Legacy VTK file of the C-alpha trace (Angstrom):
# vtk DataFile Version 3.0
C-alpha trace
ASCII
DATASET POLYDATA
POINTS 115 float
4.385 -1.993 -12.789
5.717 -1.080 -9.660
5.664 2.190 -8.170
8.532 3.492 -5.708
7.809 5.980 -3.338
10.452 8.689 -3.480
11.547 10.708 -0.084
9.976 13.572 0.145
12.490 16.460 0.794
10.128 19.474 -1.117
11.449 22.455 0.749
14.920 21.644 0.646
15.213 21.305 -3.140
12.887 22.953 -5.771
12.200 20.124 -8.365
11.203 17.427 -5.814
7.509 19.084 -6.366
7.655 18.129 -10.221
9.371 15.263 -9.210
5.942 13.949 -6.810
4.049 14.838 -9.281
5.887 12.876 -11.848
5.719 10.032 -9.441
2.012 10.783 -8.481
1.293 9.984 -12.938
3.055 6.723 -12.761
1.638 5.684 -9.528
-1.382 5.661 -11.669
0.283 3.647 -14.281
1.154 0.926 -12.047
-0.059 -2.342 -10.665
1.557 -2.474 -7.229
3.118 0.138 -4.598
5.389 -0.777 -1.480
5.489 1.071 0.925
8.741 1.354 2.790
8.358 1.688 6.773
10.541 5.377 6.520
7.820 6.488 3.517
5.005 5.937 6.516
4.178 9.151 6.897
2.991 9.823 3.196
0.601 7.130 3.259
-2.747 9.144 3.218
-1.751 11.230 0.720
-1.097 8.321 -1.293
-3.961 6.053 -0.222
-5.997 9.056 -1.749
-4.155 8.459 -5.047
-4.566 5.067 -5.000
-7.903 4.137 -3.432
-11.025 2.351 -5.737
-7.529 1.712 -8.951
-6.922 -1.565 -9.577
-3.144 -1.310 -7.622
-1.812 -3.765 -5.232
-0.683 -1.591 -1.996
1.620 -3.768 0.247
3.149 -1.724 3.614
6.098 -2.921 5.527
5.144 -0.521 8.675
2.400 -1.461 11.446
-0.862 -0.838 11.361
-0.625 -0.363 7.373
-3.815 -2.875 7.065
-5.804 -1.389 9.157
-5.462 2.334 7.267
-6.706 1.347 3.538
-3.657 -1.247 2.234
-4.205 -4.254 1.427
-1.053 -6.224 2.706
1.084 -5.659 5.397
3.885 -7.518 5.466
4.535 -8.312 9.673
7.936 -9.418 11.078
8.673 -9.643 14.151
9.517 -13.285 14.434
8.614 -15.185 11.042
7.213 -13.388 7.938
3.537 -13.087 7.337
0.518 -11.180 5.958
-2.269 -9.257 7.139
-4.690 -8.842 4.363
-7.344 -5.824 4.170
-10.233 -7.677 1.833
-12.854 -5.352 1.996
-10.612 -3.030 0.076
-8.685 -5.045 -2.244
-12.106 -6.047 -3.354
-13.227 -2.007 -3.927
-10.188 -1.205 -5.893
-11.434 -4.930 -7.739
-8.547 -7.313 -7.003
-8.729 -11.019 -5.850
-6.170 -12.308 -3.886
-5.423 -15.668 -4.800
-7.540 -18.112 -2.615
-4.436 -20.783 -2.154
-2.679 -17.496 -0.410
-5.481 -17.147 1.809
-6.002 -20.283 2.883
-2.603 -20.426 4.502
-3.014 -22.083 7.824
0.162 -19.836 8.773
1.137 -16.732 7.947
-1.625 -15.086 6.687
-4.815 -12.879 8.704
-7.821 -10.928 6.665
-8.324 -8.378 8.796
-11.114 -5.673 8.390
-9.658 -2.025 6.457
-10.518 0.934 8.296
-14.234 1.507 6.808
-13.873 3.816 3.390
-15.978 6.870 3.743
LINES 1 116
115 0 1 2 3 4 5 6 7 8 9 10 11 12 13 14 15 16 17 18 19 20 21 22 23 24 25 26 27 28 29 30 31 32 33 34 35 36 37 38 39 40 41 42 43 44 45 46 47 48 49 50 51 52 53 54 55 56 57 58 59 60 61 62 63 64 65 66 67 68 69 70 71 72 73 74 75 76 77 78 79 80 81 82 83 84 85 86 87 88 89 90 91 92 93 94 95 96 97 98 99 100 101 102 103 104 105 106 107 108 109 110 111 112 113 114
């Protein structure tokens, strides 16, 4: 399952709060959460929902892996991944040693410490 983060606009649409609750329930049944750059403002809330659950969190905005995200895409000149192994382990997930062993394109980073 893949969770999509719908744009938040609760103030303009009364049905958005219900839609958001439905999304949160869908997230809890998902295996992967991909965060678009445009939805970075919602990461703190979604991180709390996903924390400690076996949901692979992937983001395309700067600082994602260092803010308890698991995998951050970096694309200034080439595609690269930043992987926060401590967050991956806390969620009970594993990342292939083949991926982690790539000489180019993968960097292990220390994510933000858990409280």
